[in-house]
N, C-alpha and C positions, 0 to 999 in steps of 0.2 A: 619653596617649605614647608609648608601646610598638607605636599603629597609625601615631602622627606617624611615628616612628619606619621604621615600615615601608614606610610611602608615600614613601619617595625611597631607598627599595633598588631598586634597577635588579634586573630578573632574566631568569635564560636559557634555553633551554630546557632540557630534559636532556640530560646530554652524550652517551646514547643514540639523539640523535634524528634526528641524517644518515640509523643506520640506516631506522630506520622511515620516513623521507620518500624514501629510496630505495625501498625495498619498497612503499612506493604506488606510485610511476612507472613501476614496473615492468610493478604489474598493470594500471595504464591504457592503457600503451604496448604489450604483450606480445601484445594479439590478432593488432594490426597489423603486428607486426612481424617473426610467422608467418607474414601471410599474404604480405608478401612477403618471407618467404624462399622458402615453399612452395609458392604460390600461382602461376597462370599469368603476374600484370603482364609483370614484366621494365625496368618502365620504367624508368626511371632518377628520373625525378621522386618517383618510392614512394623512393626512396635516397633521396632531398637531402629527404625530407619527416619519412624516419624518421631524414636525423642528423641533421634540423633540434628533433627531440623529444627525443632523449638531451643535443642540449646543453644544450636547456628542461629536460631532470630532473636534469643536472648546475648548472647553475644554481639550481637549487631545492634542492638539500640544498646548497649549497653559503649559502642564502641562511639558513640557521636559527642561523647563528654571526650574523647582523644583527637575530632578530626580540630584540626586549627585551619587556618587559613590567610595568606598577609595580602594585602592588594599592596604591590609593591610598585614604582614607576614604574617600571617600561614590564611588566605579568605577575601574574596571580601565582604564587605559589601556594600546592595543598599539601598539609602533610595528612594520613588517619595511618589505624591499623592499632593493635593492644599489643601480642609478639614481634604481629611481623610488621614494621611501623617500613611506613612507602608515603614518599615524598617524591610531588610532581610537581615541574618547574613550564609556567604555558606561558610565556608570551602572548599581548595582549594581537601583537598585530598576527599569532596567530591563528586568534580564535573565526572561524566563520563563523560561525551559532550561537545566538545565546538565546536558545529557548526558555521558555517562562508551564510552567503546570501549579492550575491552581484549581479546585475544588470546591463543593460549600465550608466544606470548616478550614482550610488554606483561610476562603475569605471572610469569617466568622474572624478568625485569630489574625487576621493582619498579613498573614506570612505566605512564602511564593516558595516553590521545591526547579531553581534552577538548574540548566544543561549543559555545558559549556561547549560545544565541537570546534576540532580542529579538522585540518583537510589532511590526517596521516590515516582514515580511515579505520572501522569497525569498533569499539564504541568507545561513548564522547571519552570525552579528556577529565570530565570532572562533571558530577551530579553533585551539587548542595543541598540538601535535603535537613532544613527548609532557612528561609534567612524573612525579613521583614524587609518592607519595599525602598526603604534610606539603602539601606546594603544591593537593592537591585539598581535600586538610582546610581548610587554613586558608582558599582560594576560597568554596568552598561555605558557611562562617561568616562569610566576609563578604556574599554576597546573600542566605542565609536565614536570617542572624541566629543570636547562641548565644542560642536557644528551650531550654527546660526541657529536653523532649522529646530534643530531637538527642543535651545535653550528656549526657542518664543513660544514652541507647541508645553513644558514644562512652564512660562511661565500662564499660560495662558491657562492650564491645568490648577496650579497654582491659585488664577480670579475665581473657579468655579467655572468657567467653562468649558464646555466639551471642543478637542479643536477639531477640526473640519480636514483630513486629504480626499483627496482624488482617490475611490476603490473602482479599480481592475475589473474585481468580479466577487459582485454580494448574491447573495444564496435567501431567495422568500422560501416561505413553507410548501407555496406549489412544489419551487424548484425541489427543494428538499423529496416531498412525497414519487414526485416524476425516477430523484438517484434512488430513492431504497426500491421499486416497483421495479427497475432496470437493474441496480446490482445484486439485487435477492437475496442481504448478507442475513435474511432472517434465518435460513438456512444453518448457516452455522450456527446461530442463539439451536437450532433442532436438534445437531450435528450432540451440542454438550452436552443438552437435557436428554436423548437418546441415548451417548455412550453412559450417564448417569445412571439413567434406569437400569443399562444391562447389568450395571456393576453391583448390583441389588441385591442381597440375600434372603432368603428366605426369615420372614421374623414380622412384626406389627407394621412396618413399615412400609412393606414390601406389598402388604396387604390392605390395608387402606388404598396407597396406590391405586392398585388394580382395582379394589373397590368402584373409589371411585370414577376408574373410565370403561367397568362396567356399566353403573349405572350412568352418566351420560349418553355413552351406545344406547340406555337400554332408551333414555330420553328421547334420545333426538328420530329415533328406530319409532317410538311414538308420533312425533309431530312430526314426522313422512307422512306415515298413516292417517293424522285427520287432517292434514291437509294437502297430499299427493293422491287419495286414497289407494283402490288397488289397480295397478298396472295388469296383472294378471304374469304372464310370462317376461315383460316385461319389468316387472318389478326390481330386478338386481340392480337392470342399464341406468336405471333413471337414478337405483338411490345411488350410483356408481357416476353418474354425472353429474348429482347436487354434492353427491362428499367432494368432486375433485373439485369442484362450484367452492364450496366451503374449506376445502387445503389450502387451494391457490390464494385465499383473502386470508386467508389466516393468516399463512410466507407472507402477502407482501400485507398485511398490518404488521410481525412484526419484520419486516426488514424497513420501514417506512420510522416505527419506533427506534431499530438498530439508528437510522438512520441520524433521526431527530438532535439521539445524544450526541451523536458527535458535529452533524454538522450547522447545528440552532446556531445562528448570527453566523454567519461562515465572513468573512471580506476577507479580500486579498488584497494586497498596496503594493506599492513600485515608492522605497524610497532609498534615494542613496545607491544606485545599482545593487539596493537585495529588495524581495520576494517578501512580503512580508504578512502570514496567512496567520489568524484568528480565529477560531470558531469553542464549541463545545455549549453543551445544555447545562451540567449537571457539577463534570468540569472544563477549564475556561484553558484551552494552550493557548499558545501565542511564539509561531514556529519563525526561522527567517531561512533564505538558500540567495544568500547570493549571486545574480543569474552571470557571471563569468566562470561559474563552477557548476553549471548545465551540464552534463557530459551528454546527454542521448533526452530528446524530448518528442515525446510518442502523445500520439492525438487519437484515442480510440472511436470509433464506430458500427456497436451490433448493432442484432436486430430490433435490438429494444430499441436502441440507442434510434436509431432512424426511424420505429415507427416515431418516436414520442418529439421530431426533428430536434435534439441532442446531440452533445459530443460531448467528451471527456479529455482535458489534458494530463499528463504526467512526465514528469521528470526521475535522472537518475543523475547522482550530484556525487562527485569526487570525495574519496575519504568520509567522514559525517558519517551520518547513521542513513541506513536503507531499509532500514528492516527494524518494526515496530517491538522487534522482541530487546531490540538495542541498544530501546529511549527511545524520546518523542523524533520522531519519522515523521515527516508531509511528502509524497509525493504525488499525490491530485496536487499540483495545483492550481488544475483547473477545474472539480468536481465532475458541475456540469454546464450548461451553460444551451443560446437558442443556434441553432446551426449559424444562422447570418452575419453571426458575433464571429467569424472561424478567427479571417482579417485581422480583427480589431486583436482578438486575445492573444495568437500568435505573436502577434509584431511590437506588443507591450513585454512581452515573454521574452523573446529573444528576436530585437531587432535590426541586429546584424547580417538578418538571413533576408531575400531579396521573398518574397515568400510568393508573392503575384507575379513571379515570372519559373516558375516552378514548370519544368514541362517532361516527364514522364516519359520513358519508353521500358516498352516490355520484357517480357520472355519470351524466348522460342516460345511455335507453339509447338512445336515437338513436343513440346511436356505434355500434352494433353493424351497423346498417347503411350505415356510413358508411366505417366498416372496414373494410365486407364487399366494398365496393366496390373501395376502392384493391387491397384483396389479391385482388379477382376482374380487377382490373386486373393487376396484378404479373403471375400467374398464367397468362393468354395472351402474354402474353410469355415466359418461360419456357417454355412449350408447345411456340412455336412452332419452334425450335430442331431438336425433332425430325421434324419436315418430314425435314431432310434425311439422318435413317434410313429411317423411313418415315412416309407420312402419315396415315395411319389411326390411327396412337398418339396421335399430337394430342390428341384431341374425349376420349378418356377420362383420358388424364396432364391433361388442361383441368379438367376435373369430377373429377376424383378431390381434384388444388389448390384448387378453388371449395369443394368443401365440407368442405375442414380448415378455409380462410380464416374459413366462420363460426361453428365452432365455436372456432376462433378468437379469430376480434372475441365473442363469445359471454365465452368463459370471460376473455379483459380485459379487458371493461367490469364485471363482476362481480366481478372484484379487483381492478377501481382505482377509490379513497375516500378526500376526504379528511378534517380531520376541525381547526376550531378555537376554543381556547377563550380566558380570559382572558388565557398566558401563554402559549400555543403551535399553532403551524399545523402537521400535516405532513400529508401527506403516502404513501400507497401505491401502486402498479402492479407490472404485471411477471404472467406464468403460470407458466413456467419458472422465470426466478428472480424469486423475489421480492421485494421491498425496501419497506419504509420507511422515510422518511428526517422528523427532527422538528425545526423551527427554531425557539428561542424567542422569544418578540418580540420583545427586547431587542435581538436579532442581528440584526432584520431589516435592513439600507437602503432595496433599491429595492422596490417591488410596484408589477410592468406587467400592463397586461390589454391581451391582441394578439388580432387578427380576422386571421386568414386568408380571402384572398377564399371557401375555399370555408365560412370559417366564418359569416360576414353572410350565405350564402347562407339556413345554419340555423338564425342571431341568437348564433349557438356562438360564445364567446374562449375562450381559453387564460389564464391564471392562474397571472404570474411573481411568484420569490420570490428576490429576492440575497444574499447574504451576503457578510460579507470572508472570502480566504483560500478560493474555492469555486473548487475543482481542477475543469477540466475534461473530460467527460464522466463526472463522475459522478452518481448519485443527486441529483440536489435536489427540490423545489420547484414544481413544473412541472407543473398543474392543467388538462389537457386537457376539451374535451369537456362547458363547463358551458354553460346560456346565457349569454349576453352579460346580461344585471340579476343574474344572480346574483352572476357572477363581480364585477362596478360595486359591490353589494353587497359582498362580500368582501375587492372594497378602500381601501373607504371605513371599514371596522371595522378592519379591520388599523393603516389610517393614523392614526382616530381614537387605538385601543391605543396605538399606536407614539409618538403624539407623546407621551401621558403617562407612559411610561419613561423613562428616561436609559440609553441609547444605551453598552455596553460592548462593551470589546474584546475 
């Protein structure tokens, strides 16, 4: 009866919502505004576009007054829009993820941004920006149900005791430092800074930045001279090495800072068939991924991973949000962990796969010849421009590249393999950046055997397995350089086994 009464109650966003909507819009238009104000453009069209963006931002702030939602017995109903009204009904049972975001201002005001995801894919079904914690607790209860475990947790929290749940993975500061060094995300920050600086027009700001850069360069030169002394003809080489080391340290510092903001206090939990990740230094994020919705699981093992004896596990899911520009998304469910924990982590994330019984089957050794031919041709193209400098450099450069091509081809073939059992197909590849991807047979949508012109010449083919929610450019089951008969045999096995399994999103 109480629920029926709630279903008729029209709910609005929290009264502080305009603040957060305005801040979100400022974040989106801040960079274009700065470029327009300090950049070399000067076009009236840029200012007109900015004026339109500001008007749209103001309209979105006003729009909060027209945002309504209802928590009905079986669904949430959302209504929004000023001129064009949009009304959506999302059944609770269709909601796969209920993700929460809280930055420092959210925590001060006791509110949270809620993102609802279903299996339909693309953008979130609804983003509620913002509501208080009581509304979140009620929404959680309706989506997940009043389960015994949650009730006990809530009771414990009400008594002021922090509930303890077993964690699949935590990341202490030392692991965050390693993650920063391995991923080098500081390059993203540098790209943004240099992109902004390149757009600066002549003026006081540009002169100030250039003067500062010259001052720093002079200070560094004077410091080097006082510490290192004069190396004569080797001075430039020594300066280059020192600057390279300083640049690398600066890049790592930026990358570690980036990782710290993202992964501070990272914790991965498994609760009632869902993975729940919580992280963030200033902005705390909590996202859930139903384990049944995982389409592919990829283990990343780059050269830096191997140096630190660490691994990263990422997943793709059906529907929902797979890209960060669509909303809160967590692809790296295990951002970094020690190699010896691999069986434990993989079994926790996908317990229905026999990880210990994997038997890899390599691709054809004839692939070494094919890959070498391809790379030698590329080497010839790359060496040709050296003729503009000195024709005598072409042959030595070509020979070096050709030899490297052969060793690369051998390493590629050695590291490329596939596995197939009754429940899963896997594929691994890579020389410097090694990756392994696994797909449960119940998630397969299509299986294709492709033959290029060169494949037909050698009687080979490529086998591709497609799943829902596949991200373009990511590592998938694309097995190259296998004999056509083998590819057709694997395709028939997969089709036969998949037909006996129930497809599950």
